[in-house]
C-alpha positions as CSV (number, residue, x, y, z in Angstrom):
1,M,74.1,37.2,114.6
2,S,71.0,37.3,116.8
3,D,67.7,36.0,115.5
4,D,66.3,39.5,116.3
5,T,68.8,41.2,114.0
6,L,67.0,42.7,111.0
7,K,68.5,41.2,107.7
8,I,68.7,43.9,105.1
9,C,69.5,43.9,101.4
10,I,70.4,47.2,99.7
11,A,69.5,47.9,96.1
12,G,71.7,50.5,94.6
13,V,74.5,50.0,97.1
14,S,77.1,51.7,95.0
15,G,75.4,55.1,94.9
16,R,76.0,57.8,97.4
17,L,72.9,57.1,99.5
18,G,73.3,53.3,99.1
19,R,76.9,53.5,100.4
20,S,75.8,55.5,103.3
21,I,73.0,53.1,104.1
22,A,75.3,50.1,103.9
23,H,77.7,51.8,106.3
24,E,74.9,52.4,108.8
25,V,73.6,48.8,108.5
26,I,77.0,47.3,109.0
27,R,77.9,49.4,112.0
28,R,74.7,48.8,113.9
29,L,74.1,45.8,116.2
30,D,70.4,45.4,115.4
31,T,70.9,45.1,111.7
32,T,73.0,43.0,109.4
33,L,73.7,43.4,105.7
34,T,72.8,40.2,103.8
35,G,72.6,41.4,100.2
36,A,74.1,44.1,98.0
37,L,72.6,44.8,94.6
38,V,74.2,46.8,91.8
39,S,73.3,47.3,88.1
40,A,74.7,45.0,85.4
41,D,77.0,47.7,84.1
42,S,78.3,48.8,87.5
43,V,82.1,49.0,88.0
44,H,81.3,47.7,91.6
45,R,79.9,44.4,90.3
46,G,81.7,41.7,92.3
47,A,83.2,44.1,94.8
48,D,83.0,43.6,98.5
49,A,80.0,45.5,100.0
50,G,82.0,46.6,103.0
51,E,84.7,48.1,100.9
52,I,82.0,49.9,98.8
53,A,80.6,51.3,102.0
54,G,84.0,52.3,103.4
55,T,83.8,50.1,106.4
56,G,86.5,47.6,105.3
57,Y,86.2,44.1,104.0
58,F,82.9,42.5,105.0
59,G,82.8,39.3,103.0
60,L,79.6,40.1,101.0
61,E,79.8,40.4,97.2
62,A,77.8,43.0,95.3
63,V,75.7,41.2,92.7
64,V,73.3,42.0,89.9
65,S,70.7,39.2,90.6
66,L,67.7,40.4,92.7
67,E,67.0,36.8,93.8
68,A,70.5,36.2,94.9
69,A,70.8,39.5,96.8
70,S,67.5,39.3,98.5
71,K,67.8,35.7,99.6
72,G,67.3,35.5,103.4
73,A,66.6,39.2,103.7
74,D,63.7,40.6,105.8
75,V,63.6,43.9,103.9
76,I,65.1,45.6,100.9
77,I,66.1,49.2,101.2
78,D,66.0,50.7,97.7
79,S,68.1,53.6,96.5
80,S,68.3,52.7,92.9
81,M,66.5,54.2,89.9
82,P,62.8,54.6,89.0
83,D,62.7,51.9,86.3
84,F,64.4,49.4,88.5
85,T,62.2,50.3,91.5
86,A,59.0,49.6,89.6
87,A,60.3,46.3,88.2
88,M,61.7,45.2,91.5
89,A,58.4,45.9,93.3
90,G,56.5,43.7,91.0
91,R,59.0,40.8,91.3
92,L,59.0,41.1,95.1
93,A,55.2,41.1,95.2
94,A,55.1,38.0,93.0
95,A,57.6,36.2,95.3
96,G,55.7,37.3,98.4
97,G,58.6,39.4,99.8
98,P,60.8,40.5,101.3
99,A,59.3,43.9,102.4
100,L,60.4,47.0,100.6
101,V,61.6,50.4,101.8
102,T,62.1,52.8,98.8
103,G,63.3,56.3,98.7
104,V,63.5,56.6,94.9
105,T,61.9,59.7,93.5
106,G,60.9,60.8,90.0
107,L,58.7,57.8,89.3
108,S,56.3,58.1,86.4
109,D,52.6,57.5,87.0
110,E,53.0,53.9,85.6
111,Q,56.0,53.2,87.9
112,Q,54.1,54.6,90.9
113,Q,51.2,52.3,90.1
114,A,53.6,49.3,90.1
115,V,54.7,50.2,93.6
116,E,51.2,50.6,94.8
117,A,50.2,47.3,93.3
118,A,53.1,45.6,95.1
119,A,51.9,47.1,98.4
120,R,48.7,45.1,98.1
121,R,50.8,42.0,98.5
122,I,53.8,43.0,100.6
123,P,54.6,45.8,103.1
124,V,56.1,48.8,101.3
125,L,57.3,52.0,102.9
126,Q,57.7,54.7,100.3
127,A,59.4,58.0,101.2
128,S,60.6,61.0,99.2
129,N,63.0,61.7,102.0
130,F,64.2,59.4,104.8
131,S,65.0,62.3,107.2
132,L,62.9,62.2,110.4
133,G,63.2,66.0,110.5
134,V,61.7,66.3,107.0
135,A,58.8,64.1,108.1
136,V,58.2,66.4,111.0
137,M,58.4,69.4,108.6
138,E,55.8,67.9,106.4
139,R,53.4,67.7,109.3
140,L,54.1,71.3,110.3
141,V,53.5,72.5,106.7
142,A,50.2,70.6,106.6
143,E,49.1,72.1,109.9
144,A,50.1,75.7,108.8
145,A,48.2,75.2,105.5
146,R,45.1,74.1,107.5
147,L,45.2,77.0,109.9
148,L,46.2,79.9,107.5
149,P,43.5,81.1,105.0
150,D,44.9,80.5,101.5
151,G,43.2,83.8,100.4
152,E,45.6,85.7,102.8
153,F,48.7,83.5,102.9
154,D,50.5,82.5,99.7
155,L,52.6,79.3,99.8
156,E,55.9,79.1,98.0
157,I,58.2,76.1,98.4
158,V,61.9,76.6,97.6
159,E,64.4,73.7,97.5
160,T,68.1,73.6,96.9
161,H,70.2,70.5,95.9
162,H,73.6,69.6,94.5
163,R,74.2,70.0,90.8
164,R,73.9,66.3,90.0
165,K,70.3,65.9,91.2
166,A,68.2,64.9,88.2
167,D,64.6,65.7,89.2
168,A,63.1,69.1,89.9
169,P,61.3,70.0,92.0
170,S,62.6,67.4,94.5
171,G,60.3,64.6,95.6
172,T,60.5,66.1,99.1
173,A,59.3,69.5,97.9
174,L,56.4,67.8,96.1
175,S,55.5,65.9,99.3
176,F,55.3,69.3,101.2
177,G,53.0,70.6,98.4
178,R,50.8,67.5,98.5
179,A,50.5,67.8,102.3
180,A,49.5,71.4,102.1
181,A,47.0,70.9,99.3
182,R,45.4,68.0,101.2
183,A,45.1,70.2,104.3
184,R,43.3,72.8,102.2
185,G,41.0,70.2,100.7
186,A,42.5,70.4,97.3
187,A,44.7,68.3,94.9
188,L,48.3,69.5,94.3
189,E,47.7,69.0,90.5
190,T,45.2,71.8,90.5
191,Q,47.3,74.2,92.7
192,A,50.9,73.7,91.7
193,V,52.8,76.3,89.7
194,Y,56.3,75.2,88.5
195,A,57.3,78.1,86.3
196,R,56.2,81.7,86.1
197,P,56.2,83.8,82.9
198,R,58.2,87.0,82.6
199,A,55.0,88.9,82.1
200,G,51.4,88.3,83.1
201,G,52.4,86.0,86.0
202,T,50.1,87.4,88.6
203,R,49.6,84.9,91.4
204,G,46.3,83.2,91.8
205,V,44.6,82.5,95.1
206,G,45.5,79.1,96.4
207,E,48.5,78.5,94.2
208,I,51.4,76.5,95.5
209,G,54.6,77.8,93.9
210,F,57.8,75.7,93.5
211,S,61.3,76.9,92.9
212,A,64.3,74.6,92.4
213,V,67.9,75.7,92.8
214,R,70.8,73.4,91.7
215,G,74.4,73.9,92.3
216,G,77.6,72.9,94.1
217,G,77.4,70.1,96.6
218,V,74.3,71.1,98.7
219,V,73.0,68.0,100.4
220,G,69.4,69.4,100.6
221,E,67.6,72.4,101.8
222,H,63.8,73.0,101.8
223,E,61.8,76.0,102.9
224,A,58.0,76.4,102.9
225,R,57.1,80.1,103.0
226,F,53.6,81.3,103.9
227,L,53.5,84.9,102.8
228,A,50.8,87.4,103.8
229,A,50.6,91.2,103.2
230,F,52.1,92.1,106.6
231,E,53.7,88.9,107.9
232,E,55.4,85.7,106.9
233,I,55.8,82.2,108.5
234,A,58.6,80.0,107.2
235,V,59.3,76.3,107.9
236,T,62.8,75.2,107.0
237,H,64.9,72.1,107.0
238,R,68.6,71.9,106.1
239,A,70.5,68.6,105.8
240,F,74.2,68.9,106.5
241,D,75.2,65.2,106.1
242,R,73.7,62.3,104.1
243,F,74.0,60.2,107.3
244,I,70.6,61.4,108.3
245,F,69.0,59.8,105.3
246,A,70.8,56.5,105.9
247,R,69.7,56.5,109.6
248,G,66.2,57.3,108.6
249,A,66.1,54.5,106.0
250,V,67.3,51.9,108.6
251,T,64.8,53.2,111.1
252,A,62.0,52.8,108.5
253,A,63.2,49.2,107.8
254,L,63.1,48.3,111.5
255,W,59.6,49.9,111.8
256,L,58.3,48.0,108.8
257,R,59.3,44.6,110.1
258,G,56.2,42.5,110.9
259,R,53.7,45.0,109.3
260,P,50.9,43.6,107.1
261,A,50.9,44.3,103.4
262,G,50.2,48.0,102.6
263,L,51.7,51.2,101.4
264,Y,53.3,53.2,104.3
265,T,55.0,56.5,104.6
266,M,57.3,58.2,107.1
267,Q,54.2,59.8,108.6
268,D,53.0,56.4,109.6
269,L,56.3,55.8,111.2
270,L,55.8,59.1,113.2
271,G,52.3,58.0,114.1
272,A,50.7,60.9,112.3
273,A,48.5,58.8,110.0
């Protein structure tokens, strides 16, 4: 193992995204998997991380101790659950590291505050979606919102995911909404509409509407539609394989190495911020 190899621990390694990230980390020459973290009630507790990832025996046991899993790691890639993300962020900050890359969505305000507090002491990259294509789409949506008068162009964001996704709208859809609202000089909280009544639901100027579709095994689809009286502009991203999220997560981890404490996003990675 080269000294330049990034040492990565994965939290939530037994989940769909965690397995995909582990597979990517193991197969690459510039990264190595040094820790695999699972929940205390996981059936994968004690299992080999390579076998969990589908790469074959690797010689690394999945454990429940954060301290044991993160020992020697440069960065933790987190694909766990909101409550664990918040708790882990605080513990990592208290210990002075390692750095944290998290893609967990659906955090409460209190949990988000815990992540932001940790970022004052360690480098944290937080993303609602690790896809580089999604990061580019976010920039395009913001630019369209800046250029198009909101009194003429209505913005609707439609997202589709598999039936097992728990949060709606998706964190990615919300990130598009926040980017558009910022570009218009507003806060998403004052513009967002998540449900429309059967009657009396006339659209207000500047509203950002959200629709969430759940079903089947859809990996992820997002569309931002800017609709005017006589024309429409749509920006769309479709994910066909979870590999893109794993690749993006590892790219984010490599980018985060050596950064000072702070809260970063995929836009920072792209150089947009």
